DOVEXTOR-804296 format. One record per residue (C-alpha): chain; x, y, z; residue number from 1. Coordinates in nm, 2 decimals, padded with zeros to 4 digits. Layout:
<atoms>
ATOM c     px     py     pz   k
ATOM A      X      Y      Z NUM
...
</atoms>
This chain:
<atoms>
ATOM c     px     py     pz   k
ATOM A -01.85  05.94  10.08   1
ATOM A -02.00  05.64  09.91   2
ATOM A -01.81  05.35  10.07   3
ATOM A -02.07  05.06  10.01   4
ATOM A -02.25  04.96  09.70   5
ATOM A -02.53  04.72  09.75   6
ATOM A -02.55  04.42  09.52   7
ATOM A -02.72  04.10  09.54   8
ATOM A -02.49  03.84  09.70   9
ATOM A -02.56  03.48  09.72  10
ATOM A -02.40  03.41  10.07  11
ATOM A -02.42  03.02  10.05  12
ATOM A -02.23  03.01  09.73  13
ATOM A -01.97  03.25  09.85  14
ATOM A -01.91  03.06  10.16  15
ATOM A -01.87  02.74  09.95  16
ATOM A -01.63  02.91  09.71  17
ATOM A -01.38  03.09  09.94  18
ATOM A -01.20  02.78  10.06  19
ATOM A -01.22  02.61  09.70  20
ATOM A -01.09  02.91  09.53  21
ATOM A -00.79  02.98  09.76  22
ATOM A -00.68  02.62  09.67  23
ATOM A -00.73  02.65  09.30  24
ATOM A -00.59  03.01  09.26  25
ATOM A -00.24  02.86  09.22  26
ATOM A -00.35  02.62  08.93  27
ATOM A -00.28  02.91  08.68  28
ATOM A -00.01  03.10  08.86  29
ATOM A  00.24  03.33  08.69  30
ATOM A  00.48  03.05  08.62  31
ATOM A  00.19  02.81  08.51  32
ATOM A  00.01  03.03  08.28  33
ATOM A -00.01  02.97  07.90  34
ATOM A  00.32  02.91  07.76  35
ATOM A  00.19  03.00  07.41  36
ATOM A  00.29  03.33  07.23  37
ATOM A  00.16  03.64  07.38  38
ATOM A  00.00  03.96  07.25  39
ATOM A  00.28  04.20  07.16  40
ATOM A  00.12  04.53  07.29  41
ATOM A  00.31  04.83  07.16  42
ATOM A  00.47  05.06  07.41  43
ATOM A  00.34  05.41  07.46  44
ATOM A  00.53  05.55  07.18  45
ATOM A  00.54  05.24  06.95  46
ATOM A  00.38  05.18  06.61  47
ATOM A  00.14  04.91  06.51  48
ATOM A  00.19  04.56  06.60  49
ATOM A  00.26  04.29  06.35  50
ATOM A  00.30  03.90  06.34  51
ATOM A  00.04  03.87  06.61  52
ATOM A -00.07  03.52  06.74  53
ATOM A -00.43  03.44  06.74  54
ATOM A -00.57  03.40  07.09  55
ATOM A -00.92  03.37  07.24  56
ATOM A -01.02  03.47  07.58  57
ATOM A -01.36  03.42  07.73  58
ATOM A -01.52  03.72  07.91  59
ATOM A -01.83  03.81  08.11  60
ATOM A -01.91  04.17  08.04  61
ATOM A -02.21  04.39  08.14  62
ATOM A -02.49  04.46  07.89  63
ATOM A -02.63  04.82  07.89  64
ATOM A -02.98  04.85  07.76  65
ATOM A -02.90  05.18  07.59  66
ATOM A -02.62  05.03  07.38  67
ATOM A -02.69  04.65  07.40  68
ATOM A -02.38  04.42  07.33  69
ATOM A -02.33  04.32  06.98  70
ATOM A -02.07  04.06  06.86  71
ATOM A -02.07  04.25  06.53  72
ATOM A -01.94  04.58  06.68  73
ATOM A -01.62  04.67  06.48  74
ATOM A -01.44  04.75  06.80  75
ATOM A -01.38  04.38  06.84  76
ATOM A -01.22  04.36  06.49  77
ATOM A -00.99  04.68  06.57  78
ATOM A -00.88  04.51  06.89  79
ATOM A -00.79  04.21  06.73  80
ATOM A -00.60  04.39  06.45  81
ATOM A -00.37  04.54  06.73  82
ATOM A -00.35  04.24  06.98  83
ATOM A -00.43  03.92  06.80  84
ATOM A -00.71  03.87  07.06  85
ATOM A -01.06  03.76  07.01  86
ATOM A -01.32  03.77  07.30  87
ATOM A -01.57  03.51  07.34  88
ATOM A -01.83  03.73  07.53  89
ATOM A -02.10  03.63  07.76  90
ATOM A -02.36  03.88  07.92  91
ATOM A -02.56  03.83  08.22  92
ATOM A -02.92  03.71  08.16  93
ATOM A -03.03  03.92  08.45  94
ATOM A -02.84  04.09  08.74  95
ATOM A -02.48  04.13  08.69  96
ATOM A -02.39  04.06  09.05  97
ATOM A -02.58  03.74  09.06  98
ATOM A -02.41  03.63  08.73  99
ATOM A -02.08  03.70  08.91 100
ATOM A -02.15  03.51  09.21 101
ATOM A -02.28  03.20  09.00 102
ATOM A -01.97  03.23  08.77 103
ATOM A -01.72  03.23  09.07 104
ATOM A -01.90  02.95  09.24 105
ATOM A -01.92  02.74  08.93 106
ATOM A -01.54  02.67  08.90 107
ATOM A -01.57  02.77  08.54 108
ATOM A -01.51  03.15  08.55 109
ATOM A -01.45  03.33  08.22 110
ATOM A -01.09  03.46  08.17 111
ATOM A -01.20  03.82  08.21 112
ATOM A -01.49  03.95  08.42 113
ATOM A -01.63  04.29  08.44 114
ATOM A -01.72  04.39  08.79 115
ATOM A -01.94  04.70  08.88 116
ATOM A -01.73  04.80  09.18 117
ATOM A -01.41  04.74  09.38 118
ATOM A -01.59  04.61  09.67 119
ATOM A -01.68  04.31  09.46 120
ATOM A -01.34  04.26  09.31 121
ATOM A -01.17  04.29  09.64 122
ATOM A -01.41  04.04  09.79 123
ATOM A -01.36  03.78  09.53 124
ATOM A -00.98  03.85  09.50 125
ATOM A -00.93  03.78  09.86 126
ATOM A -01.12  03.48  09.83 127
ATOM A -00.87  03.35  09.57 128
ATOM A -01.09  03.39  09.26 129
ATOM A -00.90  03.67  09.09 130
ATOM A -00.54  03.74  08.99 131
ATOM A -00.33  04.01  09.16 132
ATOM A -00.23  04.24  08.87 133
ATOM A  00.07  04.36  09.06 134
ATOM A  00.24  04.04  09.05 135
ATOM A  00.27  04.09  08.66 136
ATOM A  00.35  04.45  08.67 137
ATOM A  00.71  04.40  08.55 138
ATOM A  00.56  04.25  08.21 139
ATOM A  00.33  04.54  08.18 140
ATOM A  00.54  04.84  08.08 141
ATOM A  00.24  05.06  07.98 142
ATOM A  00.05  05.00  08.30 143
ATOM A  00.37  05.06  08.50 144
ATOM A  00.41  05.41  08.32 145
ATOM A  00.04  05.47  08.36 146
ATOM A  00.06  05.42  08.74 147
ATOM A  00.37  05.65  08.77 148
ATOM A  00.15  05.91  08.59 149
ATOM A -00.17  05.86  08.81 150
ATOM A -00.04  05.74  09.15 151
ATOM A -00.37  05.83  09.34 152
ATOM A -00.59  05.64  09.09 153
ATOM A -00.35  05.35  09.12 154
ATOM A -00.38  05.36  09.50 155
ATOM A -00.76  05.39  09.47 156
ATOM A -00.76  05.04  09.29 157
ATOM A -00.57  04.86  09.56 158
ATOM A -00.74  04.62  09.79 159
ATOM A -00.70  04.61  10.18 160
ATOM A -00.44  04.35  10.14 161
ATOM A -00.22  04.57  09.92 162
ATOM A -00.30  04.38  09.60 163
ATOM A -00.47  04.50  09.29 164
ATOM A -00.76  04.28  09.16 165
ATOM A -00.93  04.51  08.92 166
ATOM A -00.76  04.70  08.63 167
ATOM A -00.80  05.08  08.70 168
ATOM A -01.00  05.31  08.48 169
ATOM A -00.92  05.68  08.40 170
ATOM A -01.08  05.93  08.19 171
ATOM A -01.43  05.80  08.15 172
ATOM A -01.52  05.91  08.49 173
ATOM A -01.55  06.28  08.36 174
ATOM A -01.93  06.19  08.27 175
ATOM A -01.99  06.17  08.65 176
ATOM A -01.92  06.54  08.70 177
ATOM A -02.20  06.71  08.88 178
ATOM A -02.22  07.09  08.86 179
ATOM A -02.46  07.39  08.93 180
ATOM A -02.64  07.51  08.62 181
ATOM A -02.89  07.78  08.55 182
ATOM A -03.12  07.91  08.29 183
ATOM A -02.90  08.18  08.13 184
ATOM A -03.19  08.32  07.90 185
ATOM A -03.42  08.39  08.20 186
ATOM A -03.13  08.56  08.40 187
ATOM A -03.05  08.77  08.08 188
ATOM A -03.42  08.86  08.04 189
ATOM A -03.43  08.99  08.41 190
ATOM A -03.09  09.14  08.42 191
ATOM A -02.97  08.91  08.69 192
ATOM A -02.61  08.79  08.74 193
ATOM A -02.51  08.43  08.83 194
ATOM A -02.46  08.44  09.20 195
ATOM A -02.11  08.36  09.34 196
ATOM A -02.21  08.31  09.72 197
ATOM A -02.49  08.17  09.90 198
ATOM A -02.61  08.51  10.02 199
ATOM A -02.62  08.61  09.65 200
ATOM A -02.78  08.30  09.57 201
ATOM A -03.05  08.37  09.84 202
ATOM A -03.13  08.72  09.70 203
ATOM A -03.13  08.60  09.34 204
ATOM A -03.40  08.33  09.42 205
ATOM A -03.60  08.58  09.59 206
ATOM A -03.60  08.80  09.31 207
ATOM A -03.70  08.52  09.07 208
ATOM A -03.99  08.42  09.30 209
ATOM A -04.12  08.77  09.31 210
ATOM A -04.11  08.78  08.92 211
ATOM A -04.24  08.43  08.89 212
ATOM A -04.47  08.36  09.19 213
ATOM A -04.58  08.02  09.09 214
ATOM A -04.23  07.87  09.08 215
ATOM A -03.97  07.73  09.30 216
ATOM A -03.65  07.88  09.15 217
ATOM A -03.42  07.61  09.27 218
ATOM A -03.48  07.25  09.26 219
ATOM A -03.26  06.93  09.30 220
ATOM A -03.30  06.57  09.24 221
ATOM A -03.23  06.49  09.60 222
ATOM A -03.49  06.19  09.63 223
ATOM A -03.32  06.02  09.34 224
ATOM A -02.94  06.07  09.41 225
ATOM A -02.92  06.19  09.78 226
ATOM A -02.56  06.11  09.81 227
ATOM A -02.43  06.31  09.52 228
ATOM A -02.66  06.60  09.63 229
ATOM A -02.52  06.61  09.97 230
ATOM A -02.18  06.60  09.83 231
ATOM A -02.25  06.90  09.63 232
ATOM A -02.43  07.08  09.93 233
ATOM A -02.15  07.02  10.17 234
ATOM A -01.86  07.11  09.95 235
ATOM A -02.01  07.46  09.91 236
ATOM A -01.96  07.51  10.28 237
ATOM A -01.62  07.34  10.29 238
ATOM A -01.72  07.03  10.49 239
ATOM A -01.83  06.68  10.39 240
ATOM A -02.14  06.45  10.38 241
ATOM A -01.97  06.19  10.57 242
ATOM A -01.61  06.12  10.68 243
ATOM A -01.36  06.31  10.47 244
ATOM A -01.00  06.39  10.45 245
ATOM A -00.90  06.75  10.52 246
ATOM A -00.58  06.80  10.30 247
ATOM A -00.49  07.12  10.47 248
ATOM A -00.49  06.99  10.82 249
ATOM A -00.39  06.63  10.69 250
ATOM A -00.66  06.47  10.90 251
ATOM A -00.98  06.27  10.87 252
ATOM A -01.29  06.47  10.97 253
ATOM A -01.66  06.40  11.01 254
ATOM A -01.86  06.65  10.82 255
ATOM A -02.21  06.62  10.96 256
ATOM A -02.12  06.72  11.31 257
ATOM A -01.91  07.03  11.21 258
ATOM A -02.01  07.39  11.23 259
ATOM A -01.99  07.45  10.87 260
ATOM A -02.23  07.16  10.82 261
ATOM A -02.47  07.33  11.05 262
ATOM A -02.43  07.65  10.84 263
ATOM A -02.52  07.45  10.53 264
ATOM A -02.83  07.30  10.69 265
ATOM A -02.93  07.66  10.81 266
ATOM A -02.89  07.80  10.47 267
ATOM A -03.12  07.52  10.30 268
ATOM A -03.37  07.58  10.58 269
ATOM A -03.39  07.95  10.48 270
ATOM A -03.46  07.84  10.12 271
ATOM A -03.73  07.60  10.25 272
ATOM A -03.90  07.85  10.47 273
ATOM A -03.91  08.11  10.19 274
ATOM A -04.05  07.87  09.93 275
ATOM A -03.75  07.91  09.72 276
ATOM A -03.71  07.52  09.68 277
ATOM A -04.00  07.27  09.64 278
ATOM A -04.17  07.17  09.97 279
ATOM A -04.12  06.81  09.88 280
ATOM A -03.74  06.86  09.75 281
ATOM A -03.61  06.57  09.96 282
ATOM A -03.83  06.32  09.77 283
ATOM A -03.81  06.46  09.42 284
ATOM A -03.77  06.18  09.16 285
ATOM A -03.62  06.24  08.82 286
ATOM A -03.94  06.28  08.64 287
ATOM A -04.06  06.55  08.86 288
ATOM A -03.74  06.73  08.85 289
ATOM A -03.73  06.72  08.48 290
ATOM A -04.08  06.86  08.44 291
ATOM A -04.00  07.15  08.68 292
ATOM A -03.70  07.27  08.48 293
ATOM A -03.85  07.20  08.14 294
ATOM A -04.17  07.37  08.20 295
ATOM A -04.02  07.70  08.37 296
ATOM A -04.11  07.61  08.72 297
ATOM A -03.74  07.62  08.83 298
ATOM A -03.44  07.80  08.70 299
ATOM A -03.14  07.67  08.89 300
ATOM A -03.04  07.31  08.96 301
ATOM A -02.75  07.05  09.04 302
ATOM A -02.69  06.75  08.84 303
ATOM A -02.46  06.57  08.61 304
ATOM A -02.28  06.80  08.35 305
ATOM A -02.43  06.63  08.06 306
ATOM A -02.78  06.76  08.15 307
ATOM A -02.68  07.09  07.97 308
ATOM A -02.73  06.92  07.63 309
ATOM A -03.00  06.70  07.77 310
ATOM A -03.22  07.01  07.84 311
ATOM A -03.11  07.23  07.57 312
ATOM A -03.13  06.98  07.29 313
ATOM A -03.49  06.89  07.40 314
ATOM A -03.62  07.22  07.50 315
ATOM A -03.48  07.44  07.21 316
ATOM A -03.70  07.26  06.95 317
ATOM A -04.01  07.44  07.09 318
ATOM A -03.84  07.73  07.27 319
ATOM A -03.51  07.84  07.09 320
ATOM A -03.44  08.11  07.37 321
ATOM A -03.41  07.82  07.63 322
ATOM A -03.06  07.82  07.74 323
ATOM A -02.93  07.61  08.03 324
ATOM A -02.56  07.68  08.12 325
ATOM A -02.29  07.60  08.36 326
ATOM A -02.29  07.80  08.68 327
ATOM A -01.99  07.84  08.92 328
ATOM A -02.08  07.69  09.25 329
ATOM A -02.16  07.94  09.53 330
ATOM A -01.94  07.97  09.82 331
ATOM A -02.13  07.91  10.14 332
ATOM A -01.88  08.03  10.39 333
ATOM A -01.78  08.42  10.38 334
ATOM A -01.47  08.45  10.18 335
ATOM A -01.48  08.07  10.11 336
ATOM A -01.38  07.85  09.82 337
ATOM A -01.60  07.77  09.54 338
ATOM A -01.57  07.40  09.47 339
ATOM A -01.77  07.11  09.31 340
ATOM A -01.73  06.77  09.45 341
ATOM A -01.47  06.53  09.30 342
ATOM A -01.72  06.26  09.17 343
ATOM A -01.55  06.22  08.82 344
ATOM A -01.41  05.88  08.87 345
ATOM A -01.51  05.52  08.80 346
ATOM A -01.52  05.22  09.05 347
ATOM A -01.58  04.95  08.77 348
ATOM A -01.36  04.76  08.56 349
ATOM A -01.22  04.42  08.42 350
ATOM A -01.06  04.14  08.65 351
ATOM A -00.88  03.82  08.57 352
ATOM A -01.00  03.48  08.69 353
ATOM A -00.73  03.29  08.89 354
ATOM A -00.85  02.98  08.71 355
ATOM A -00.75  03.10  08.38 356
ATOM A -00.50  02.91  08.16 357
ATOM A -00.40  03.24  07.98 358
ATOM A -00.29  03.48  08.26 359
ATOM A  00.04  03.58  08.11 360
ATOM A -00.12  03.65  07.77 361
ATOM A -00.41  03.84  07.92 362
ATOM A -00.18  04.05  08.11 363
ATOM A  00.00  04.15  07.79 364
ATOM A -00.33  04.19  07.63 365
ATOM A -00.45  04.44  07.89 366
ATOM A -00.13  04.64  07.89 367
ATOM A -00.19  04.74  07.54 368
ATOM A -00.48  04.95  07.65 369
ATOM A -00.25  05.16  07.89 370
ATOM A -00.05  05.27  07.57 371
ATOM A -00.12  05.58  07.39 372
ATOM A -00.21  05.37  07.08 373
ATOM A -00.45  05.16  07.30 374
ATOM A -00.60  05.48  07.45 375
ATOM A -00.66  05.62  07.09 376
ATOM A -00.81  05.30  06.97 377
ATOM A -01.07  05.26  07.25 378
ATOM A -01.15  05.64  07.25 379
ATOM A -01.16  05.72  06.87 380
ATOM A -01.19  05.39  06.68 381
ATOM A -00.99  05.33  06.37 382
ATOM A -00.83  05.61  06.15 383
ATOM A -01.02  05.64  05.82 384
ATOM A -01.33  05.46  05.96 385
ATOM A -01.44  05.65  06.25 386
ATOM A -01.19  05.93  06.29 387
ATOM A -00.95  06.15  06.08 388
ATOM A -00.67  06.36  06.16 389
ATOM A -00.65  06.74  06.12 390
ATOM A -00.29  06.83  06.19 391
ATOM A -00.26  06.72  06.55 392
ATOM A -00.63  06.72  06.62 393
ATOM A -00.84  06.39  06.60 394
ATOM A -01.20  06.45  06.46 395
ATOM A -01.48  06.19  06.42 396
ATOM A -01.60  06.15  06.07 397
ATOM A -01.91  06.35  05.97 398
ATOM A -02.14  06.05  05.98 399
ATOM A -02.09  06.03  06.37 400
ATOM A -02.27  06.32  06.55 401
ATOM A -02.39  06.17  06.87 402
ATOM A -02.18  05.98  07.13 403
ATOM A -02.47  05.73  07.23 404
ATOM A -02.53  05.65  06.86 405
ATOM A -02.15  05.62  06.81 406
ATOM A -02.14  05.37  07.10 407
ATOM A -02.43  05.16  06.95 408
ATOM A -02.28  05.15  06.61 409
ATOM A -01.91  05.07  06.71 410
ATOM A -01.90  04.94  07.07 411
ATOM A -01.65  05.21  07.15 412
ATOM A -01.65  05.27  07.54 413
ATOM A -01.87  04.98  07.61 414
ATOM A -01.82  04.73  07.90 415
ATOM A -01.50  04.55  07.84 416
ATOM A -01.35  04.79  07.58 417
ATOM A -01.19  05.07  07.78 418
ATOM A -00.96  05.12  08.06 419
ATOM A -00.77  05.46  07.99 420
ATOM A -00.96  05.69  07.76 421
ATOM A -00.92  06.02  07.60 422
ATOM A -01.23  06.21  07.72 423
ATOM A -01.17  06.46  07.43 424
ATOM A -01.34  06.20  07.20 425
ATOM A -01.66  06.25  07.39 426
ATOM A -01.63  06.63  07.41 427
ATOM A -01.57  06.64  07.02 428
ATOM A -01.95  06.54  06.98 429
ATOM A -02.07  06.77  07.25 430
ATOM A -02.22  07.12  07.19 431
ATOM A -02.02  07.43  07.25 432
ATOM A -02.22  07.48  07.58 433
ATOM A -02.12  07.15  07.72 434
ATOM A -01.76  07.20  07.60 435
ATOM A -01.77  07.53  07.76 436
ATOM A -01.92  07.37  08.10 437
ATOM A -01.63  07.10  08.11 438
ATOM A -01.37  07.37  08.06 439
ATOM A -01.52  07.59  08.34 440
ATOM A -01.58  07.29  08.56 441
ATOM A -01.23  07.19  08.60 442
ATOM A -01.15  07.54  08.75 443
ATOM A -01.37  07.45  09.05 444
ATOM A -01.22  07.11  09.12 445
ATOM A -01.09  07.04  09.46 446
ATOM A -00.71  07.03  09.52 447
ATOM A -00.72  06.66  09.51 448
ATOM A -00.95  06.36  09.49 449
ATOM A -01.08  06.23  09.82 450
ATOM A -00.91  05.91  09.92 451
ATOM A -01.11  05.60  09.86 452
ATOM A -00.92  05.34  10.08 453
ATOM A -01.02  04.98  10.06 454
ATOM A -01.16  04.83  10.37 455
ATOM A -01.09  04.50  10.53 456
ATOM A -01.36  04.25  10.62 457
ATOM A -01.38  04.37  10.98 458
ATOM A -01.37  04.75  10.87 459
ATOM A -01.64  04.68  10.61 460
ATOM A -01.85  04.55  10.90 461
ATOM A -01.79  04.86  11.08 462
ATOM A -01.88  05.08  10.79 463
ATOM A -02.19  04.87  10.72 464
ATOM A -02.32  04.87  11.07 465
ATOM A -02.20  05.17  11.24 466
ATOM A -02.16  05.38  10.93 467
ATOM A -02.51  05.31  10.81 468
ATOM A -02.68  05.38  11.15 469
ATOM A -02.49  05.72  11.15 470
ATOM A -02.59  05.79  10.80 471
ATOM A -02.96  05.71  10.89 472
ATOM A -02.96  05.94  11.17 473
ATOM A -02.78  06.22  10.97 474
ATOM A -03.05  06.20  10.68 475
ATOM A -03.34  06.19  10.92 476
ATOM A -03.21  06.49  11.12 477
ATOM A -03.12  06.70  10.81 478
ATOM A -03.49  06.66  10.69 479
ATOM A -03.61  06.76  11.03 480
ATOM A -03.39  07.05  11.06 481
ATOM A -03.46  07.18  10.72 482
ATOM A -03.84  07.13  10.73 483
ATOM A -03.87  07.28  11.10 484
ATOM A -03.99  06.96  11.28 485
ATOM A -03.66  06.99  11.48 486
ATOM A -03.51  07.32  11.59 487
ATOM A -03.16  07.41  11.50 488
ATOM A -03.13  07.51  11.87 489
ATOM A -03.10  07.13  11.93 490
ATOM A -02.79  07.10  11.72 491
ATOM A -02.56  07.03  12.01 492
ATOM A -02.79  06.75  12.13 493
ATOM A -02.78  06.62  11.77 494
ATOM A -02.41  06.62  11.76 495
ATOM A -02.40  06.42  12.09 496
ATOM A -02.65  06.17  11.94 497
ATOM A -02.42  06.12  11.63 498
ATOM A -02.12  06.07  11.84 499
ATOM A -02.30  05.82  12.05 500
ATOM A -02.37  05.63  11.74 501
ATOM A -01.99  05.58  11.68 502
ATOM A -01.84  05.86  11.48 503
ATOM A -01.51  05.82  11.66 504
ATOM A -01.51  05.45  11.56 505
ATOM A -01.61  05.51  11.20 506
ATOM A -01.34  05.79  11.17 507
ATOM A -01.08  05.55  11.32 508
ATOM A -01.18  05.29  11.06 509
ATOM A -01.11  05.55  10.78 510
ATOM A -00.77  05.64  10.92 511
ATOM A -00.65  05.29  10.95 512
ATOM A -00.76  05.20  10.60 513
ATOM A -00.61  05.52  10.47 514
ATOM A -00.29  05.47  10.65 515
ATOM A -00.25  05.11  10.53 516
ATOM A -00.30  05.21  10.17 517
ATOM A -00.06  05.50  10.19 518
ATOM A  00.20  05.28  10.35 519
ATOM A  00.20  05.03  10.05 520
ATOM A  00.49  05.08  09.82 521
ATOM A  00.38  05.08  09.46 522
ATOM A  00.70  04.92  09.30 523
ATOM A  00.66  05.09  08.96 524
ATOM A  01.01  05.24  08.92 525
</atoms>
């Protein structure tokens, strides 16, 4: 479970602003916000708005090098047509985290600020720099309806003080799905079936190794994204890579000291010992991993779901038979469940500066994006310009064939232009293989998203110190067990070592943070 995101923090500036902002946060309160006319966002079933005022808000947004910000993107024109709002956008000259710290410390914060994670927004919110969105929920009918529809996503957006400093996102996190995938063309050629258990996986890899001696049939990008890889590895064995919530037993548990985790370690050690995974799999970076899969040195992997098109589109140009496909996750426990981890969510989003003079207007503006009309706009663009209707189905016009190029050309689904999206818009430009993968992947979702409770300052310190010490020992021990430099006969000793580092203290922190959030009543009725 990822509970911390490391960002550059200017500690001195943060300390200077904590007191200052708590004092100035009331300068633009709910009652004292702009008294001018507000954007009239349509309700979820409403038609187009009309007679809109012309409003301008300043905004600090991220700038992705793949689709760099442009003031000429048509998305800005379409948003203005629907809401009357123009954004005067600033982008960071360097690191977004540093730009946010400087903006907060300057007393001249933009009205809207895009933040990369909720740890940042909760920190600034509790310092007084950001507005509590829930104070305005009665004036936001669309967001209120959205929260009723997605209560767990709404709770995940809460801070430890029960406030909501960042607008929640939903839909776009689908791009973060990780899955098992395999070379179906090679399997078909050799008469192999996709394995459904780890025992079958082992036998399949042994067969592939015998037929292709110079290969490592299974490879993963562990060195680049170890947390995501461990999440995939542990869910196969019905445990967790860290503290996790067991929905069946309704309790918090710690995966890396459980017997199922030991079984996972033993399974990967067996793969390592028999040369079925690369000897340096723990340090493999993206380029090495890509080379192995594209040159036929590996046939099965775990990664983001979009890699299916990534490999097929590139490799089929020189090898039309190349066919990377979705593979159901293998169950590690006899008679166990086949699940992929629930990683398809976002932790970034827009926040409102407490110093803004347009808070009421901004809230009504943002509420538009939680309407069906707003969702369609930020997902598909404008009818007749970017998409057409075919009965009840929306389709992008034929001049748009690639999702990245679409974003470059229009600004759709870029920083500051989405909250709630229709992911079918992305899928519509995907290959049949990727559409199939998304359809199949949902069948292997866990019963619920793992809770993501916000931590208080004291709890954050526990997670930062105790949690990181535990994680370090977990990772070091995993490497030693798998490579054989430490015997699995010492498992009980390893468990004692982990417990001595403070596992009980860490779990108590998760429990308290979770209990606190669950006890908060989201007054959306």
